[in-house]
VMD Tcl script that builds the backbone (N, CA, C; Angstrom):
set m [mol new atoms 420]
animate dup $m
set s [atomselect $m all]
$s set {name element resname resid chain x y z} {
  {N N MET 1 A -67.759 32.584 -58.610}
  {CA C MET 1 A -66.735 33.159 -59.459}
  {C C MET 1 A -66.128 32.050 -60.310}
  {N N VAL 2 A -65.971 32.300 -61.574}
  {CA C VAL 2 A -65.382 31.339 -62.511}
  {C C VAL 2 A -64.096 31.948 -63.056}
  {N N ASN 3 A -63.030 31.169 -63.003}
  {CA C ASN 3 A -61.746 31.610 -63.536}
  {C C ASN 3 A -61.416 30.810 -64.782}
  {N N GLN 4 A -60.689 31.422 -65.661}
  {CA C GLN 4 A -60.272 30.751 -66.880}
  {C C GLN 4 A -58.762 30.563 -66.822}
  {N N ILE 5 A -58.311 29.365 -67.209}
  {CA C ILE 5 A -56.882 29.102 -67.268}
  {C C ILE 5 A -56.539 28.577 -68.657}
  {N N THR 6 A -55.282 28.665 -69.010}
  {CA C THR 6 A -54.794 28.123 -70.273}
  {C C THR 6 A -53.889 26.946 -69.941}
  {N N VAL 7 A -54.073 25.854 -70.657}
  {CA C VAL 7 A -53.290 24.648 -70.430}
  {C C VAL 7 A -52.525 24.338 -71.711}
  {N N THR 8 A -51.239 24.072 -71.561}
  {CA C THR 8 A -50.417 23.651 -72.693}
  {C C THR 8 A -50.291 22.141 -72.622}
  {N N ILE 9 A -50.586 21.479 -73.722}
  {CA C ILE 9 A -50.558 20.019 -73.749}
  {C C ILE 9 A -49.932 19.569 -75.066}
  {N N SER 10 A -49.167 18.505 -75.010}
  {CA C SER 10 A -48.499 18.028 -76.225}
  {C C SER 10 A -49.528 17.480 -77.218}
  {N N ASP 11 A -49.159 17.463 -78.478}
  {CA C ASP 11 A -50.032 16.910 -79.517}
  {C C ASP 11 A -50.365 15.449 -79.216}
  {N N LYS 12 A -49.355 14.721 -78.748}
  {CA C LYS 12 A -49.554 13.297 -78.434}
  {C C LYS 12 A -50.614 13.119 -77.338}
  {N N ASN 13 A -50.515 13.902 -76.258}
  {CA C ASN 13 A -51.490 13.789 -75.172}
  {C C ASN 13 A -52.869 14.272 -75.600}
  {N N LEU 14 A -52.918 15.334 -76.377}
  {CA C LEU 14 A -54.199 15.824 -76.873}
  {C C LEU 14 A -54.870 14.778 -77.756}
  {N N SER 15 A -54.082 14.136 -78.585}
  {CA C SER 15 A -54.615 13.084 -79.447}
  {C C SER 15 A -55.166 11.927 -78.606}
  {N N ARG 16 A -54.438 11.545 -77.564}
  {CA C ARG 16 A -54.889 10.454 -76.688}
  {C C ARG 16 A -56.175 10.838 -75.963}
  {N N ILE 17 A -56.242 12.064 -75.478}
  {CA C ILE 17 A -57.463 12.527 -74.808}
  {C C ILE 17 A -58.630 12.497 -75.786}
  {N N GLN 18 A -58.403 12.954 -77.022}
  {CA C GLN 18 A -59.473 12.951 -78.019}
  {C C GLN 18 A -59.957 11.525 -78.282}
  {N N GLU 19 A -59.026 10.559 -78.347}
  {CA C GLU 19 A -59.403 9.149 -78.530}
  {C C GLU 19 A -60.312 8.677 -77.396}
  {N N LEU 20 A -59.948 9.044 -76.164}
  {CA C LEU 20 A -60.754 8.630 -75.005}
  {C C LEU 20 A -62.126 9.300 -75.012}
  {N N VAL 21 A -62.163 10.569 -75.394}
  {CA C VAL 21 A -63.444 11.282 -75.494}
  {C C VAL 21 A -64.321 10.627 -76.561}
  {N N ASP 22 A -63.714 10.307 -77.701}
  {CA C ASP 22 A -64.463 9.639 -78.772}
  {C C ASP 22 A -64.992 8.284 -78.300}
  {N N LEU 23 A -64.169 7.532 -77.545}
  {CA C LEU 23 A -64.601 6.247 -77.005}
  {C C LEU 23 A -65.770 6.435 -76.051}
  {N N GLU 24 A -65.647 7.390 -75.156}
  {CA C GLU 24 A -66.726 7.647 -74.203}
  {C C GLU 24 A -68.011 8.050 -74.925}
  {N N ASN 25 A -67.902 8.889 -75.942}
  {CA C ASN 25 A -69.086 9.293 -76.706}
  {C C ASN 25 A -69.691 8.105 -77.455}
  {N N SER 26 A -68.847 7.236 -77.991}
  {CA C SER 26 A -69.346 6.035 -78.687}
  {C C SER 26 A -70.073 5.110 -77.727}
  {N N ILE 27 A -69.490 4.907 -76.557}
  {CA C ILE 27 A -70.128 4.051 -75.548}
  {C C ILE 27 A -71.462 4.650 -75.140}
  {N N SER 28 A -71.490 5.954 -74.954}
  {CA C SER 28 A -72.722 6.631 -74.564}
  {C C SER 28 A -73.817 6.440 -75.616}
  {N N LYS 29 A -73.450 6.570 -76.890}
  {CA C LYS 29 A -74.431 6.375 -77.967}
  {C C LYS 29 A -74.864 4.912 -78.046}
  {N N TRP 30 A -73.898 4.003 -77.910}
  {CA C TRP 30 A -74.177 2.574 -78.016}
  {C C TRP 30 A -75.104 2.110 -76.908}
  {N N THR 31 A -74.920 2.680 -75.716}
  {CA C THR 31 A -75.750 2.270 -74.573}
  {C C THR 31 A -76.983 3.155 -74.421}
  {N N LYS 32 A -77.135 4.078 -75.343}
  {CA C LYS 32 A -78.284 4.984 -75.364}
  {C C LYS 32 A -78.421 5.809 -74.077}
  {N N ASN 33 A -77.253 6.156 -73.482}
  {CA C ASN 33 A -77.273 7.060 -72.331}
  {C C ASN 33 A -77.703 8.434 -72.800}
  {N N LYS 34 A -78.291 9.173 -71.921}
  {CA C LYS 34 A -78.777 10.490 -72.292}
  {C C LYS 34 A -77.741 11.578 -72.003}
  {N N TRP 35 A -76.451 11.178 -71.933}
  {CA C TRP 35 A -75.389 12.154 -71.745}
  {C C TRP 35 A -75.302 13.010 -72.978}
  {N N ARG 36 A -74.946 14.257 -72.791}
  {CA C ARG 36 A -74.656 15.093 -73.947}
  {C C ARG 36 A -73.272 14.713 -74.455}
  {N N GLU 37 A -73.011 15.031 -75.685}
  {CA C GLU 37 A -71.704 14.729 -76.280}
  {C C GLU 37 A -70.611 15.381 -75.442}
  {N N ARG 38 A -69.572 14.620 -75.110}
  {CA C ARG 38 A -68.454 15.114 -74.312}
  {C C ARG 38 A -67.410 15.767 -75.226}
  {N N SER 39 A -66.621 16.673 -74.645}
  {CA C SER 39 A -65.558 17.343 -75.388}
  {C C SER 39 A -64.229 17.150 -74.650}
  {N N VAL 40 A -63.151 17.551 -75.290}
  {CA C VAL 40 A -61.834 17.490 -74.647}
  {C C VAL 40 A -61.851 18.355 -73.389}
  {N N GLU 41 A -62.473 19.507 -73.465}
  {CA C GLU 41 A -62.576 20.384 -72.290}
  {C C GLU 41 A -63.318 19.680 -71.154}
  {N N ASP 42 A -64.406 18.974 -71.465}
  {CA C ASP 42 A -65.133 18.214 -70.443}
  {C C ASP 42 A -64.231 17.168 -69.795}
  {N N PHE 43 A -63.415 16.500 -70.626}
  {CA C PHE 43 A -62.495 15.474 -70.129}
  {C C PHE 43 A -61.505 16.080 -69.144}
  {N N ILE 44 A -60.913 17.208 -69.518}
  {CA C ILE 44 A -59.908 17.844 -68.671}
  {C C ILE 44 A -60.547 18.338 -67.373}
  {N N LYS 45 A -61.720 18.963 -67.461}
  {CA C LYS 45 A -62.422 19.392 -66.250}
  {C C LYS 45 A -62.741 18.193 -65.360}
  {N N GLY 46 A -63.217 17.118 -65.987}
  {CA C GLY 46 A -63.545 15.914 -65.232}
  {C C GLY 46 A -62.330 15.334 -64.537}
  {N N ALA 47 A -61.179 15.355 -65.224}
  {CA C ALA 47 A -59.942 14.847 -64.623}
  {C C ALA 47 A -59.560 15.681 -63.404}
  {N N ILE 48 A -59.739 16.980 -63.502}
  {CA C ILE 48 A -59.431 17.867 -62.371}
  {C C ILE 48 A -60.383 17.581 -61.216}
  {N N TYR 49 A -61.689 17.503 -61.493}
  {CA C TYR 49 A -62.668 17.226 -60.440}
  {C C TYR 49 A -62.423 15.866 -59.799}
  {N N GLN 50 A -62.070 14.880 -60.632}
  {CA C GLN 50 A -61.814 13.541 -60.106}
  {C C GLN 50 A -60.596 13.556 -59.195}
  {N N ARG 51 A -59.592 14.305 -59.575}
  {CA C ARG 51 A -58.383 14.397 -58.744}
  {C C ARG 51 A -58.709 15.048 -57.401}
  {N N ILE 52 A -59.511 16.099 -57.425}
  {CA C ILE 52 A -59.924 16.757 -56.180}
  {C C ILE 52 A -60.713 15.779 -55.320}
  {N N GLU 53 A -61.653 15.061 -55.937}
  {CA C GLU 53 A -62.461 14.071 -55.226}
  {C C GLU 53 A -61.582 12.974 -54.627}
  {N N MET 54 A -60.561 12.568 -55.382}
  {CA C MET 54 A -59.659 11.530 -54.898}
  {C C MET 54 A -58.976 11.991 -53.609}
  {N N PHE 55 A -58.494 13.224 -53.573}
  {CA C PHE 55 A -57.841 13.718 -52.375}
  {C C PHE 55 A -58.841 13.904 -51.232}
  {N N ASP 56 A -60.058 14.301 -51.572}
  {CA C ASP 56 A -61.086 14.430 -50.543}
  {C C ASP 56 A -61.402 13.078 -49.902}
  {N N ASN 57 A -61.211 11.993 -50.648}
  {CA C ASN 57 A -61.511 10.644 -50.164}
  {C C ASN 57 A -60.251 9.803 -49.988}
  {N N PHE 58 A -59.105 10.451 -49.897}
  {CA C PHE 58 A -57.835 9.738 -49.879}
  {C C PHE 58 A -57.697 8.794 -48.691}
  {N N ASP 59 A -58.162 9.206 -47.525}
  {CA C ASP 59 A -58.005 8.367 -46.338}
  {C C ASP 59 A -58.607 6.986 -46.542}
  {N N GLU 60 A -59.834 6.934 -47.074}
  {CA C GLU 60 A -60.490 5.646 -47.310}
  {C C GLU 60 A -59.745 4.853 -48.381}
  {N N PHE 61 A -59.346 5.515 -49.456}
  {CA C PHE 61 A -58.651 4.828 -50.543}
  {C C PHE 61 A -57.285 4.330 -50.063}
  {N N TYR 62 A -56.579 5.146 -49.291}
  {CA C TYR 62 A -55.271 4.757 -48.773}
  {C C TYR 62 A -55.393 3.530 -47.875}
  {N N GLU 63 A -56.435 3.495 -47.090}
  {CA C GLU 63 A -56.673 2.358 -46.189}
  {C C GLU 63 A -56.750 1.051 -46.970}
  {N N VAL 64 A -57.330 1.087 -48.166}
  {CA C VAL 64 A -57.478 -0.121 -48.972}
  {C C VAL 64 A -56.114 -0.658 -49.405}
  {N N PHE 65 A -55.201 0.235 -49.765}
  {CA C PHE 65 A -53.941 -0.201 -50.363}
  {C C PHE 65 A -52.701 0.001 -49.494}
  {N N SER 66 A -52.858 0.516 -48.283}
  {CA C SER 66 A -51.686 0.796 -47.463}
  {C C SER 66 A -51.051 -0.478 -46.921}
  {N N LYS 67 A -49.785 -0.377 -46.691}
  {CA C LYS 67 A -49.006 -1.445 -46.054}
  {C C LYS 67 A -49.211 -2.802 -46.693}
  {N N GLY 68 A -49.319 -2.823 -48.025}
  {CA C GLY 68 A -49.416 -4.091 -48.733}
  {C C GLY 68 A -50.784 -4.744 -48.680}
  {N N ARG 69 A -51.759 -4.087 -48.105}
  {CA C ARG 69 A -53.096 -4.667 -48.039}
  {C C ARG 69 A -53.753 -4.597 -49.403}
  {N N THR 70 A -54.193 -5.718 -49.876}
  {CA C THR 70 A -54.854 -5.729 -51.180}
  {C C THR 70 A -56.184 -6.461 -51.104}
  {N N ASN 71 A -56.740 -6.627 -49.909}
  {CA C ASN 71 A -58.040 -7.270 -49.781}
  {C C ASN 71 A -59.123 -6.242 -50.086}
  {N N TYR 72 A -59.625 -6.298 -51.281}
  {CA C TYR 72 A -60.631 -5.349 -51.709}
  {C C TYR 72 A -61.656 -6.073 -52.558}
  {N N LYS 73 A -62.766 -5.394 -52.757}
  {CA C LYS 73 A -63.745 -5.893 -53.710}
  {C C LYS 73 A -64.042 -4.759 -54.676}
  {N N ASN 74 A -64.498 -5.129 -55.861}
  {CA C ASN 74 A -64.833 -4.092 -56.832}
  {C C ASN 74 A -66.343 -3.855 -56.803}
  {N N ASN 75 A -66.717 -2.690 -57.249}
  {CA C ASN 75 A -68.128 -2.296 -57.294}
  {C C ASN 75 A -68.629 -2.176 -58.733}
  {N N PHE 76 A -67.991 -2.898 -59.647}
  {CA C PHE 76 A -68.350 -2.775 -61.056}
  {C C PHE 76 A -69.809 -3.134 -61.314}
  {N N LYS 77 A -70.327 -4.121 -60.616}
  {CA C LYS 77 A -71.714 -4.543 -60.843}
  {C C LYS 77 A -72.674 -3.382 -60.559}
  {N N CYS 78 A -72.506 -2.729 -59.416}
  {CA C CYS 78 A -73.377 -1.594 -59.067}
  {C C CYS 78 A -73.179 -0.423 -60.019}
  {N N LEU 79 A -71.919 -0.140 -60.355}
  {CA C LEU 79 A -71.646 0.974 -61.265}
  {C C LEU 79 A -72.258 0.729 -62.637}
  {N N THR 80 A -72.249 -0.524 -63.080}
  {CA C THR 80 A -72.837 -0.880 -64.370}
  {C C THR 80 A -74.347 -0.665 -64.334}
  {N N GLU 81 A -74.972 -1.091 -63.255}
  {CA C GLU 81 A -76.425 -0.917 -63.115}
  {C C GLU 81 A -76.803 0.559 -63.069}
  {N N GLU 82 A -75.965 1.387 -62.422}
  {CA C GLU 82 A -76.245 2.824 -62.320}
  {C C GLU 82 A -76.335 3.498 -63.685}
  {N N ILE 83 A -75.594 2.981 -64.670}
  {CA C ILE 83 A -75.629 3.603 -65.999}
  {C C ILE 83 A -76.431 2.756 -66.991}
  {N N SER 84 A -77.257 1.876 -66.447}
  {CA C SER 84 A -78.185 1.061 -67.247}
  {C C SER 84 A -77.477 0.211 -68.301}
  {N N MET 85 A -76.348 -0.356 -67.928}
  {CA C MET 85 A -75.658 -1.296 -68.806}
  {C C MET 85 A -75.824 -2.688 -68.213}
  {N N THR 86 A -75.551 -3.680 -69.017}
  {CA C THR 86 A -75.576 -5.055 -68.543}
  {C C THR 86 A -74.164 -5.620 -68.602}
  {N N GLN 87 A -73.972 -6.751 -67.946}
  {CA C GLN 87 A -72.677 -7.419 -68.019}
  {C C GLN 87 A -72.381 -7.812 -69.466}
  {N N ALA 88 A -73.413 -8.192 -70.193}
  {CA C ALA 88 A -73.232 -8.550 -71.607}
  {C C ALA 88 A -72.738 -7.347 -72.409}
  {N N ASP 89 A -73.266 -6.153 -72.109}
  {CA C ASP 89 A -72.797 -4.933 -72.777}
  {C C ASP 89 A -71.310 -4.724 -72.508}
  {N N VAL 90 A -70.929 -4.850 -71.230}
  {CA C VAL 90 A -69.527 -4.640 -70.850}
  {C C VAL 90 A -68.632 -5.662 -71.543}
  {N N ALA 91 A -69.070 -6.924 -71.574}
  {CA C ALA 91 A -68.286 -7.974 -72.245}
  {C C ALA 91 A -68.122 -7.657 -73.727}
  {N N SER 92 A -69.193 -7.224 -74.364}
  {CA C SER 92 A -69.155 -6.918 -75.792}
  {C C SER 92 A -68.218 -5.750 -76.091}
  {N N ILE 93 A -68.305 -4.700 -75.282}
  {CA C ILE 93 A -67.491 -3.499 -75.512}
  {C C ILE 93 A -66.013 -3.773 -75.231}
  {N N THR 94 A -65.733 -4.499 -74.156}
  {CA C THR 94 A -64.342 -4.716 -73.741}
  {C C THR 94 A -63.669 -5.875 -74.453}
  {N N GLY 95 A -64.475 -6.802 -74.990}
  {CA C GLY 95 A -63.908 -7.998 -75.594}
  {C C GLY 95 A -63.501 -9.046 -74.569}
  {N N ILE 96 A -63.925 -8.851 -73.320}
  {CA C ILE 96 A -63.624 -9.803 -72.252}
  {C C ILE 96 A -64.725 -10.864 -72.242}
  {N N ASN 97 A -64.345 -12.115 -72.071}
  {CA C ASN 97 A -65.291 -13.226 -72.049}
  {C C ASN 97 A -66.404 -12.950 -71.029}
  {N N PRO 98 A -67.688 -13.152 -71.404}
  {CA C PRO 98 A -68.795 -12.889 -70.483}
  {C C PRO 98 A -68.686 -13.636 -69.149}
  {N N SER 99 A -68.174 -14.868 -69.168}
  {CA C SER 99 A -68.061 -15.593 -67.896}
  {C C SER 99 A -66.989 -14.965 -66.999}
  {N N THR 100 A -65.956 -14.403 -67.613}
  {CA C THR 100 A -64.927 -13.701 -66.835}
  {C C THR 100 A -65.510 -12.429 -66.238}
  {N N ILE 101 A -66.294 -11.691 -67.027}
  {CA C ILE 101 A -66.972 -10.491 -66.520}
  {C C ILE 101 A -67.845 -10.865 -65.324}
  {N N ASN 102 A -68.599 -11.962 -65.442}
  {CA C ASN 102 A -69.464 -12.405 -64.348}
  {C C ASN 102 A -68.645 -12.705 -63.089}
  {N N GLN 103 A -67.525 -13.396 -63.247}
  {CA C GLN 103 A -66.651 -13.713 -62.105}
  {C C GLN 103 A -66.139 -12.431 -61.442}
  {N N ILE 104 A -65.739 -11.466 -62.262}
  {CA C ILE 104 A -65.226 -10.195 -61.741}
  {C C ILE 104 A -66.344 -9.411 -61.054}
  {N N PHE 105 A -67.486 -9.287 -61.717}
  {CA C PHE 105 A -68.583 -8.481 -61.186}
  {C C PHE 105 A -69.162 -9.061 -59.898}
  {N N ASN 106 A -69.046 -10.361 -59.714}
  {CA C ASN 106 A -69.536 -10.988 -58.483}
  {C C ASN 106 A -68.425 -11.193 -57.461}
  {N N ASN 107 A -67.265 -10.595 -57.724}
  {CA C ASN 107 A -66.117 -10.625 -56.825}
  {C C ASN 107 A -65.636 -12.031 -56.497}
  {N N HIS 108 A -65.809 -12.959 -57.449}
  {CA C HIS 108 A -65.244 -14.293 -57.277}
  {C C HIS 108 A -63.775 -14.276 -57.659}
  {N N SER 109 A -63.395 -13.300 -58.479}
  {CA C SER 109 A -61.997 -13.058 -58.810}
  {C C SER 109 A -61.870 -11.569 -59.104}
  {N N GLN 110 A -60.656 -11.060 -58.995}
  {CA C GLN 110 A -60.421 -9.653 -59.297}
  {C C GLN 110 A -59.745 -9.562 -60.662}
  {N N PRO 111 A -60.017 -8.487 -61.375}
  {CA C PRO 111 A -59.503 -8.384 -62.744}
  {C C PRO 111 A -58.008 -8.131 -62.804}
  {N N ARG 112 A -57.402 -8.627 -63.877}
  {CA C ARG 112 A -56.031 -8.229 -64.191}
  {C C ARG 112 A -56.063 -6.729 -64.459}
  {N N MET 113 A -54.912 -6.097 -64.423}
  {CA C MET 113 A -54.851 -4.650 -64.603}
  {C C MET 113 A -55.435 -4.221 -65.948}
  {N N ASP 114 A -55.137 -4.952 -67.038}
  {CA C ASP 114 A -55.666 -4.560 -68.342}
  {C C ASP 114 A -57.185 -4.688 -68.377}
  {N N TYR 115 A -57.730 -5.727 -67.743}
  {CA C TYR 115 A -59.183 -5.879 -67.680}
  {C C TYR 115 A -59.799 -4.773 -66.829}
  {N N PHE 116 A -59.140 -4.456 -65.705}
  {CA C PHE 116 A -59.642 -3.385 -64.838}
  {C C PHE 116 A -59.806 -2.107 -65.648}
  {N N PHE 117 A -58.772 -1.728 -66.414}
  {CA C PHE 117 A -58.836 -0.481 -67.168}
  {C C PHE 117 A -59.870 -0.535 -68.290}
  {N N LYS 118 A -60.003 -1.671 -68.960}
  {CA C LYS 118 A -61.033 -1.792 -70.000}
  {C C LYS 118 A -62.425 -1.596 -69.399}
  {N N ILE 119 A -62.667 -2.234 -68.278}
  {CA C ILE 119 A -63.979 -2.107 -67.617}
  {C C ILE 119 A -64.168 -0.684 -67.116}
  {N N TRP 120 A -63.154 -0.125 -66.488}
  {CA C TRP 120 A -63.214 1.221 -65.919}
  {C C TRP 120 A -63.548 2.247 -67.003}
  {N N ILE 121 A -62.884 2.156 -68.147}
  {CA C ILE 121 A -63.145 3.095 -69.248}
  {C C ILE 121 A -64.554 2.880 -69.790}
  {N N THR 122 A -64.971 1.623 -69.927}
  {CA C THR 122 A -66.308 1.324 -70.429}
  {C C THR 122 A -67.380 1.915 -69.518}
  {N N LEU 123 A -67.118 1.947 -68.211}
  {CA C LEU 123 A -68.088 2.492 -67.255}
  {C C LEU 123 A -67.994 4.010 -67.120}
  {N N GLY 124 A -67.165 4.632 -67.933}
  {CA C GLY 124 A -67.089 6.094 -67.931}
  {C C GLY 124 A -66.048 6.659 -66.988}
  {N N CYS 125 A -65.071 5.860 -66.586}
  {CA C CYS 125 A -63.974 6.303 -65.713}
  {C C CYS 125 A -64.474 6.879 -64.386}
  {N N PRO 126 A -65.299 6.106 -63.653}
  {CA C PRO 126 A -65.756 6.616 -62.356}
  {C C PRO 126 A -64.578 6.765 -61.396}
  {N N PRO 127 A -64.704 7.619 -60.375}
  {CA C PRO 127 A -63.612 7.763 -59.404}
  {C C PRO 127 A -63.216 6.396 -58.848}
  {N N LEU 128 A -61.923 6.192 -58.673}
  {CA C LEU 128 A -61.440 4.885 -58.235}
  {C C LEU 128 A -61.982 4.471 -56.879}
  {N N TYR 129 A -62.196 5.443 -55.983}
  {CA C TYR 129 A -62.720 5.062 -54.667}
  {C C TYR 129 A -64.145 4.505 -54.769}
  {N N LYS 130 A -64.841 4.800 -55.885}
  {CA C LYS 130 A -66.159 4.204 -56.096}
  {C C LYS 130 A -66.045 2.814 -56.725}
  {N N CYS 131 A -64.906 2.529 -57.335}
  {CA C CYS 131 A -64.696 1.228 -57.993}
  {C C CYS 131 A -64.245 0.161 -57.011}
  {N N LEU 132 A -63.502 0.555 -55.997}
  {CA C LEU 132 A -62.901 -0.402 -55.069}
  {C C LEU 132 A -63.249 -0.052 -53.631}
  {N N THR 133 A -63.580 -1.063 -52.855}
  {CA C THR 133 A -63.806 -0.858 -51.428}
  {C C THR 133 A -63.146 -1.988 -50.654}
  {N N LYS 134 A -62.857 -1.677 -49.408}
  {CA C LYS 134 A -62.274 -2.665 -48.524}
  {C C LYS 134 A -63.244 -3.805 -48.314}
  {N N GLU 135 A -62.712 -5.029 -48.316}
  {CA C GLU 135 A -63.555 -6.172 -47.973}
  {C C GLU 135 A -63.876 -6.111 -46.495}
  {N N THR 136 A -65.082 -6.484 -46.142}
  {CA C THR 136 A -65.463 -6.518 -44.736}
  {C C THR 136 A -65.558 -7.960 -44.274}
  {N N GLY 137 A -65.390 -8.164 -42.988}
  {CA C GLY 137 A -65.541 -9.499 -42.430}
  {C C GLY 137 A -64.328 -10.371 -42.624}
  {N N LYS 138 A -63.212 -9.785 -43.061}
  {CA C LYS 138 A -61.979 -10.551 -43.235}
  {C C LYS 138 A -60.867 -9.828 -42.498}
  {N N ASN 139 A -59.792 -10.498 -42.279}
  {CA C ASN 139 A -58.620 -9.897 -41.679}
  {C C ASN 139 A -57.942 -8.990 -42.693}
  {N N VAL 140 A -58.250 -7.741 -42.650}
  {CA C VAL 140 A -57.730 -6.804 -43.642}
  {C C VAL 140 A -56.576 -6.033 -43.039}
}
mol reanalyze $m
mol bondsrecalc $m
mol representation Tube
mol addrep $m
């Protein structure tokens, strides 16, 4: 069964969503992904599905950040390979120095928040629990 709902959204938010959709479509064309062109509706549906997925995986995600624990590693390297991009592609799209991308992707350092979001958007906004995992073998 499929239900239809109506969503009211401000012009400002709609404009921002359209910018993000346009960015995602540009990245897809630039990287020659075989994704079909995305729409604002696809973005909103994806945001809803991602939110549901986040709650379905909340226990694991909460464990990473609960009680001040911030020992985590990022999975950007694997996520980049999954969509057939290279670190050089990510550096070019984000404007982040390639050596910094290498340090981040190999978990030698973790990205600043602005770098995290640039990389995250470039990779197609994967669910956050796929981007970050608890470090193993350390006192977490």
